[in-house]
C-alpha positions as CSV (number, residue, x, y, z in Angstrom):
1,M,-23.8,94.1,7.8
2,K,-24.6,91.2,10.0
3,S,-25.0,88.8,7.1
4,S,-21.5,89.8,5.8
5,V,-20.0,89.2,9.2
6,I,-21.6,85.8,9.4
7,M,-20.4,84.9,5.9
8,A,-16.9,86.0,6.8
9,R,-16.8,83.8,9.9
10,L,-18.1,80.9,7.8
11,R,-15.3,81.4,5.3
12,A,-12.8,81.5,8.2
13,G,-14.3,78.2,9.5
14,G,-12.7,78.2,13.0
15,F,-13.5,75.8,15.8
16,V,-15.9,78.2,17.5
17,T,-17.8,78.7,14.2
18,A,-18.0,75.0,13.6
19,L,-19.2,74.3,17.1
20,A,-21.9,77.1,16.9
21,L,-23.1,75.8,13.5
22,F,-23.4,72.2,14.6
23,V,-25.1,73.2,17.9
24,V,-27.7,75.4,16.1
25,V,-28.5,72.9,13.4
26,V,-28.7,69.9,15.7
27,G,-30.6,71.9,18.4
28,V,-33.2,73.1,15.9
29,S,-33.6,69.5,14.5
30,L,-34.0,68.0,18.0
31,Y,-35.8,71.0,19.6
32,G,-38.1,68.7,21.6
33,I,-35.3,67.8,24.0
34,F,-35.3,71.3,25.4
35,V,-39.0,71.1,26.4
36,P,-39.4,70.2,30.1
37,G,-40.9,66.8,30.6
38,Q,-40.0,65.4,27.2
39,T,-37.2,63.2,26.0
40,L,-36.2,61.4,22.8
41,F,-37.4,57.8,22.4
42,S,-34.5,55.4,22.8
43,N,-35.0,51.8,21.8
44,D,-31.7,50.5,23.1
45,G,-31.5,52.6,26.3
46,P,-34.9,53.8,27.5
47,L,-35.2,56.1,30.4
48,G,-36.9,53.5,32.6
49,Q,-34.0,51.1,32.1
50,L,-31.4,53.9,32.9
51,M,-33.3,54.7,36.1
52,T,-33.1,51.2,37.5
53,Q,-30.7,50.6,40.4
54,C,-28.6,48.0,38.6
55,H,-27.7,50.5,35.8
56,R,-26.7,53.4,38.1
57,L,-23.2,54.7,37.7
58,P,-20.4,54.5,38.9
59,G,-21.4,51.2,40.5
60,R,-22.0,49.6,37.1
61,F,-18.4,50.0,36.2
62,S,-17.7,47.0,38.5
63,G,-20.6,44.9,37.1
64,C,-24.4,44.8,37.7
65,W,-27.1,42.3,38.6
66,Q,-30.3,42.5,36.4
67,D,-33.2,42.1,38.8
68,L,-36.1,40.0,37.6
69,N,-39.2,38.7,39.4
70,N,-37.4,35.6,40.7
71,V,-33.6,35.5,40.6
72,G,-32.2,37.6,37.8
73,F,-28.9,37.3,36.1
74,A,-25.4,38.9,36.1
75,G,-24.9,41.8,33.6
76,A,-21.6,42.9,32.1
77,A,-19.6,45.7,33.7
78,A,-19.8,49.1,32.0
79,A,-16.8,49.7,29.9
80,P,-15.0,53.1,30.3
81,S,-16.4,55.0,27.3
82,F,-17.8,58.3,26.2
83,S,-21.3,57.0,26.5
84,F,-21.0,55.8,30.1
85,G,-19.0,58.8,31.0
86,L,-21.8,61.1,29.7
87,Q,-24.4,59.0,31.6
88,W,-22.4,59.2,34.8
89,L,-21.9,63.0,34.4
90,L,-25.4,63.9,33.3
91,G,-27.5,61.4,35.2
92,P,-30.3,59.3,33.6
93,I,-32.8,62.1,32.7
94,L,-30.4,64.6,31.2
95,F,-28.5,61.8,29.5
96,S,-31.7,60.5,27.8
97,K,-32.5,64.1,26.6
98,F,-29.1,65.2,25.3
99,Y,-27.3,62.0,24.3
100,A,-28.3,62.2,20.7
101,F,-27.7,65.9,20.6
102,L,-24.2,65.7,22.0
103,S,-23.2,62.6,19.9
104,L,-24.2,64.4,16.7
105,V,-22.3,67.6,17.6
106,I,-19.2,65.5,18.5
107,L,-19.5,63.7,15.2
108,G,-19.7,66.9,13.3
109,L,-16.7,68.4,15.0
110,S,-14.6,65.2,14.5
111,A,-15.4,65.2,10.8
112,W,-14.6,68.9,10.6
113,C,-11.2,68.2,12.3
114,F,-10.4,65.5,9.8
115,F,-11.2,67.7,6.8
116,R,-9.0,70.5,8.4
117,Q,-6.1,68.0,8.6
118,L,-6.6,67.3,4.9
119,K,-6.1,71.0,4.4
120,L,-9.4,71.6,2.7
121,A,-10.8,75.1,2.4
122,P,-12.4,76.3,5.7
123,L,-15.9,76.5,4.2
124,A,-15.5,73.0,2.7
125,C,-14.6,71.7,6.2
126,L,-17.8,73.2,7.6
127,L,-20.0,71.9,4.9
128,G,-18.4,68.5,5.1
129,G,-18.9,68.3,8.8
130,L,-22.5,69.4,8.4
131,A,-23.1,66.8,5.7
132,V,-21.8,64.1,8.1
133,V,-24.1,65.3,10.9
134,L,-27.2,65.4,8.6
135,N,-26.3,62.1,7.0
136,S,-29.5,60.0,7.2
137,T,-27.7,57.0,8.7
138,F,-26.0,58.9,11.5
139,F,-29.0,61.1,12.2
140,S,-31.5,58.3,12.2
141,V,-29.5,56.0,14.5
142,A,-29.1,58.9,17.0
143,C,-32.9,59.4,17.1
144,W,-33.4,55.6,17.3
145,G,-31.2,55.6,20.5
146,V,-28.0,54.1,19.2
147,S,-25.9,57.2,19.5
148,A,-22.8,55.1,20.3
149,H,-22.6,54.4,16.6
150,D,-22.3,58.2,15.9
151,L,-19.5,58.5,18.6
152,T,-17.8,55.5,16.9
153,A,-17.8,57.3,13.6
154,G,-16.6,60.5,15.3
155,L,-13.7,58.7,17.0
156,S,-12.8,57.1,13.7
157,F,-12.7,60.5,12.1
158,L,-10.4,61.6,14.9
159,A,-8.1,58.6,14.3
160,L,-7.9,59.6,10.6
161,A,-7.2,63.2,11.5
162,A,-4.3,62.1,13.7
163,L,-2.9,60.0,10.9
164,A,-3.4,62.6,8.1
165,D,-0.1,64.5,8.7
166,T,2.9,62.1,8.0
167,S,5.5,64.8,8.0
168,S,5.0,66.1,11.6
169,P,7.9,65.8,14.0
170,R,5.5,64.2,16.4
171,R,3.9,61.9,13.8
172,W,4.5,58.7,15.9
173,L,2.8,60.4,18.9
174,R,-0.1,61.1,16.5
175,V,-0.1,57.4,15.5
176,I,-0.5,56.5,19.2
177,L,-3.3,58.9,19.6
178,A,-5.0,57.5,16.5
179,G,-4.7,54.0,18.0
180,M,-6.3,55.2,21.3
181,A,-9.1,56.9,19.4
182,L,-9.7,53.7,17.4
183,G,-9.7,51.6,20.5
184,M,-12.3,53.9,22.1
185,A,-14.3,53.6,18.8
186,V,-14.3,49.8,19.2
187,T,-15.3,50.2,22.9
188,E,-18.2,52.4,21.9
189,G,-19.4,50.6,18.8
190,A,-18.2,46.9,19.2
191,D,-18.7,45.3,15.8
192,V,-19.4,48.7,14.2
193,G,-16.1,50.0,15.6
194,A,-14.3,46.9,14.2
195,I,-15.8,47.6,10.8
196,F,-14.7,51.2,10.9
197,S,-11.2,50.2,11.9
198,I,-10.8,48.4,8.5
199,F,-11.3,51.8,6.8
200,V,-8.6,53.3,9.1
201,A,-6.3,50.5,8.1
202,A,-7.1,51.1,4.4
203,F,-6.2,54.8,4.9
204,I,-2.8,53.9,6.3
205,A,-2.2,51.6,3.4
206,Y,-3.2,54.3,0.9
207,Q,-0.8,56.7,2.5
208,A,2.0,54.2,2.3
209,L,1.4,53.4,-1.4
210,T,1.0,57.0,-2.5
211,A,3.8,58.6,-0.5
212,E,6.9,59.9,-2.3
213,G,10.2,58.0,-2.1
214,S,11.1,54.4,-2.0
215,L,8.1,52.1,-2.2
216,L,9.7,49.5,0.0
217,R,10.6,52.0,2.7
218,N,7.1,53.5,2.6
219,V,5.4,50.1,2.9
220,A,7.6,49.2,5.9
221,A,6.8,52.6,7.6
222,G,3.1,52.0,6.8
223,A,3.2,48.5,8.3
224,A,4.9,49.9,11.4
225,R,2.2,52.6,11.7
226,L,-0.6,50.1,11.3
227,L,1.0,47.7,13.9
228,L,1.3,50.6,16.4
229,V,-2.3,51.7,15.9
230,A,-3.5,48.1,16.3
231,V,-1.5,47.6,19.5
232,C,-2.8,50.8,21.1
233,A,-6.4,50.1,20.0
234,L,-6.3,46.6,21.4
235,F,-4.9,47.8,24.7
236,L,-7.7,50.4,25.1
237,A,-10.5,48.1,23.9
238,A,-9.4,44.9,25.6
239,Q,-12.4,44.7,27.9
240,S,-14.9,45.3,25.1
241,I,-13.3,42.9,22.8
242,H,-13.3,40.2,25.5
243,G,-16.9,40.8,26.1
244,L,-17.8,40.8,22.4
245,V,-16.0,37.5,21.8
246,A,-17.6,35.9,24.9
247,T,-21.1,36.9,24.0
248,S,-21.1,37.0,20.2
249,I,-18.7,34.2,19.3
250,E,-18.0,31.8,22.1
251,G,-21.4,32.2,23.8
252,V,-23.6,31.7,20.7
253,A,-25.4,28.4,20.9
254,G,-24.8,26.0,18.0
255,T,-21.4,27.4,17.0
256,Q,-19.3,24.6,18.5
257,Q,-17.1,22.7,16.1
258,D,-17.5,19.2,17.5
259,A,-18.9,16.4,15.3
260,Q,-22.3,16.3,16.9
261,T,-23.0,20.0,16.6
262,K,-21.9,20.0,13.0
263,E,-24.2,17.2,12.2
264,Q,-27.1,18.9,13.9
265,R,-26.5,22.1,11.9
266,W,-26.2,20.0,8.7
267,N,-29.6,18.4,9.4
268,W,-31.2,21.7,10.3
269,A,-30.0,23.7,7.3
270,P,-32.4,22.4,4.6
271,S,-35.5,22.6,6.9
272,G,-34.5,26.0,8.2
273,A,-34.0,27.4,4.7
274,C,-37.2,25.8,3.4
275,P,-39.8,24.8,6.0
276,A,-41.5,22.6,3.3
277,L,-38.7,20.2,3.7
278,K,-39.4,19.5,7.3
279,P,-40.5,15.9,8.0
């Protein structure tokens, strides 16, 4: 009797069923986080670092100073994102224990939502969301400590879900929401979010090229949707994009375009590629 009830709920595939399924599967997989005194190893955000005074929230939203033995250096301000919001809400210890768990559950629900918007069968939506959660890439990076990448993927799924229905009377509002979700994805994942945004743009282009009606009109509507998504995403992710450009493009040593730097790179290239060519 119980098994038949469970199967009926799985076939119905509602939100509560999806949430329960992902919570159980991820909870069993990461059961160690529920043991007192244990936490997941996090390479990019270890508990000791989260406990330091300079990383405490909400003070870090206005910037931080990385203390060293002598002087230290200024750190970037925390961007308003899901990750920092969870860290502020849960505190360092609970955040270190449940960050991977929550990010995987959110990822699964986001993928499930997208599949629902594509009007797949309820059971297919559940299995698709579960496949995304257990994908070796997403699951392994969560255990490694880079759960922001999972949240980036989840937010990209939500952007796709908002864009899926092009016939809704509120379709332009959905486009704005998609842009906001994509902007938050860039805030969470930086370069990973930028890469995922290309797939969202490709989805909009695919919709425009395959829609019924005049091709010219569909392409114009698709271009307008893409522009609105880009503007909303840039507005929300402006702080993160500025920091990414400053640290990964402008702030990288040896990337200047003056004649002296170009000559130095030209002279270094052969010896860097083949140490045997060094004088």
